[in-house]
N, C-alpha and C positions, 0 to 999 in steps of 0.2 A: 504493500499500500503506500502511496507516494506520501511523502511528509507534508503537513499542512503548515501554513505561514501563521505567524502569530495572530494575524486578524482574522483567520478563519473562525467563524462563529458555528457553534453546534445547533443550528436552526431546528432540527428535529427534535432534539431533546426540549429546547425552549418551548417549542409549540406544544409537545405533549404535555409539560408541566403545566402550561396556560389553559390547556382544554381540561386539565384535571380539576381545575378550579370551577368548572361548571358542573353543577350538581346534577342537572337532567340529561339523560342520555339522548334524548331526541334533539335537544338544543346543541350538544357537542356534535352530533351528527350533522346537523345542517351546517354549522360554522365550517366543519372539516370539508364537507362536499362544496360548499359555496366557494370557498377559497382555494380548493383543490390541494389540500395540506398533505394528503397521502396518495392521491390519485388524481385523475383530471377534473377540472371544475365541472360543476353541474348546474344546469338551469333551476331556477324556481319550480318549474312544471316538472322535471324530472325528480326533484326531491320530494315535492308534493305526492306525486304518484307512488313513490317508494314509500313514504311515511303515512299515506293515507289521509293527507290533509291538503287544503286549497293552496293554490299559489300565493293568494294573498296572505294567508296564514303563515307560511314559510318566509315571506319577506317580512312581516310584522315581528316574527320570533327572531330572524336575523338581526334586524335592526335593533330590538331590544337588547339581545346578547351583547353585540358589539358596544353599544352604549355604556352597558353596564362593566363590561371589560376596560373601556376608555376611562371610566370614572375611577376604577380601581387602580389603574396605571397612574393617574394623575396623583393619587393618594399614596403612591408606593406600595401598593398591596398585590401587585402581580409579581410572580417569580420572574427573575432575570432581566425585567423590562428596564432597569436604570443601567445596567451593562450594555444592553442592546442598543438602547437610545444613545448611549455615550459612543458606541463603536460606529453607528449609523452616522450620527452627526460629524464626528471627528473624519470619517471618509468622504462625506458630502463636502465638507469644507475645502477638502484637498482638490475637489474636481469642479469646483463652482457652484456649490451649495444647492444643487439640483442634479438629478440624474435619473434615467429609466431604471426601472425595477432591474431590468435584466443586466444593467452596468454595474449597478450597487451590489447586486448578487454576485457578479463576477469577481467582484473585490473581497468579498467577504464570505462567501461559501467555498466548499471544496471543489464540487462538479458543475456548479451553476446549471443545474438541470431545471427543467420547467417546474418541478416540485419544488426546488430550491428557490426558485424565483417567487413561486405562489407563497411559500412561507416568509420570504423577506416582505412581501407586500402586506401580509397578514399582520406582522410583527411592527411594520411601519405605520399601519393604519392604526396602532394602539399608542403609539409614541406621542406624548404631549407636545413635543417641540417640532413634530414633524406633521406634513400634509401628504396625503396619498392622492395623487391625481389619477382618475380612473381611465382606463383604455377607452378610446372614443375613435370615430372616423378621423379626427384630426390630431389627436395626442396619444402617444405611447403612456402606458401605465407608468407613473414617475413618482418620484418622492423629492419633495422640497423641504427646506428649512423654514419653519414658519416665521421666524424672526427676522429673515432676510427679505422675503417676498410672500405674500398671500397667494391664493390660487388665481383669483382676479388679476392681480398684479402680473403673474407669471404669464398668463395668457394674453395679457396686453402687450407686454415685452416681446412675446412671440409674434405676435400680429405685426409689430413695428419692424421686426427683424425681417418677416417675409416681405412686407412692403419695400424694405430697403433693397434686398435682393432682387425683387421684380423690376425695381427702377433701374438697378444697374444693368439688367438685361443678360447678364453673363455669370458665371461662377465667380465669387469673390473669397478672399481669404477672411478668417474670422477677425483679424485685426481691424480691417476695413469694416466689417459688419458692426463690430462694437463702437467704432467712431460714429458710423451713421445713425446709430440710435442712441448714442450718448450713454454707453455702459463702459465704465472705467476700465474694468477687468475683462480682458480678452477671454480667460477661462471662463468666467461666467457666462459671457455671450455663447460661447461653444456649448456649455451645458444647457442654456436655455434652447438654442437651436435644436440640439438633439432630442429634446421633448417632442417636436413637431413632427407629424407623418406627411407634412406638405413639404418638408426640406430633406434634402440628402447632401452627402459630402463624399469627396473622393480626392486623395492627395491633399487633404486640409483646404479645399475649395468648397464653399457652400454655394447650393443652387436650389431650385425647385425640383421636386421629385420627378417631375416629367421631362427633366432636361438630361439628354445622353450623357453629357459631360460629366455629372456626378451620379447618374444612376443609368449606367448602360444596361438595357435589358436583353440585348441579343449580340450575336457575333458581330454584326454590322456596326453597332453603337461602340461596341470594344474597339473594333478598328479604328473608327472615327477618334475616339479619346486617345488612343495611342498615337496617332498621325499628329493630331492637335498638339499634344503635350510635347511630342517631340520636335515639332516646329519644321519638319523639313521631310522631304521624300524619304522613303524606307523600301526595301527588298521585302516581299511578303514573308520570307524566312525570318527576317528580323522582326517583323510585326507579330508573327507566331511566338517568337522567344519572349518578346516584350510582354505579350499577354500571359504567358506561363510565369513571368516574374512579378506579374501586377498584384494589386491589392483587390482584384475583382473577385466578386464571390464565387462565380463559376469560371474556370480558366482551362478546363479540360477539353480543348478544342484542338482538331488536328490542323496540320498546316494545309492540306488539300481544303478543308472546309472553309478556312480563311481566304485561300486563293479564290473559291468559288463566289464567296460573298463580295469580294473586292470586284470581281467581274461584273457582277450584277447590279451594285449599287451606284448610282449616278453621282454620289458625292465623291468617289473615288476616280482618279484619272491615271491610266497607264502611261508613263512617261519614258519608259526605258524597259529594258528585258527583265520582267519580274519587278519591276520598280514602280511604286506607286505614290501619287502626292493627292491632296484635297483640291476638289475643282474650286472651292471657295479662295485659293490662292491665286486664282487667274489662270489655271491650267484647263485647257480644252481637250476634248476627246479628238482623235483623229490620227492618221499615219504620218510620218516624217514628211512626206509629200504635202499633204495637207497643211501642215504647220508653215513649210516653205513658201507655199501658196498665199497663205495669210500674211505672213511677213512681207512679202512682195506687194500684195495688194494693199496693206496698210501704209507702206512706204510710197506707194504711187509714182515711183521712179525706179530705174535699175539700180542693183546694189552690187557692190563688189562681194566676191563669194566669203571672203573673210567675216564681212558684216552680216552677212545671212546666216553664217554659221554662229557667229555671236548671239544673234538674236534668236535663233532656233534653240540654242542650247539654255536661254533663259525658261524654255518650257518644255524641253525634252533632255532626259538624261541619256544620251546615245554618243558614239563615237562620232568624231569630225568626219571620218572616211564614210559613214553611213549617210550624213547629209550631203557630201560631195558627188556620192554615187547617185543619190536621188536627183540632184542638180544636173548631172550629165546625162543620165539615163531615162529622164521622164519627159516626154513630148510636151508638157504644158510648161516647161521652162525653156527660155531661149537665151542663147548668148549673144549679147549685142557689142560686146567690147572684150578685150583682154580680162578673163576671169570675172566678168561682169554680166549679169543676168537680170531678165525680167520676165513676165508672164508671157506666154506666147499669145494669149488673148488680147494683149495690150496693143498689138498692131491695128 
């Protein structure tokens, strides 16, 4: 068995001892099942059906028991709660005074299993100095320090953070986020942003959850992030290696799959043998001959071959000889002077 760190809490024992203070078996059963303290969480309907009572009655009993346990915790009458609260508060202060339950559990429990997280949420709900924010469509289940911000203030701050990121129109670092919303501590800004389901982060850049740069959902998005981050063209083998070395959640993709997506997605342009760049950088699809044609058409006058090569190489990563062979071997180009060419259609 792996050694535990000094901050690891025996949440199973803590929960068992707290539940033992509840006199009625039915009430213990409701709390254990509603919070998922030993198995998966269950709904009011599921528990009511099991116990032979209505959904509303389950809700009433849950609320009453939790209120009673909170009151006992405030009066220091629940086992372990003082040490639990001290450990929770100390950890939260190091990570911005707010955290997802999953992140807090990762710091304070051994395995950080789903059950560990449920126990942390249950214990946090009883701590007088803490507030448990429930999981919703817009917020992760989270824990905050009551003395720093109440739930309303936290959600207002998150709303400002989202607005600042939307205004930026692209992913921004947490220091910029903090400055935009007038939060002095970047660590606190990061902690607050992490509570929102509307935001995502990658490489410490924050953006909206729908933005591929911070939340790539498929291979094409991951390729885009790699190229965008690299800032220049890459061979598809290099892209494959970069994805394997990345922080993406799923990165077990084959080189062939990556090559296939590069070919199909209009965001990517082949600019050399196996070498791709982003279309948004000004690259256009087409053969070397197509690019020469565009260069000459834009020039509106004959160009020396050296100038043609120079301009083509801005948008194609190919050998100079390939460009010269196209100039000399394609009928659409006409030599009008020594080493000087124009479009044949220019006559």
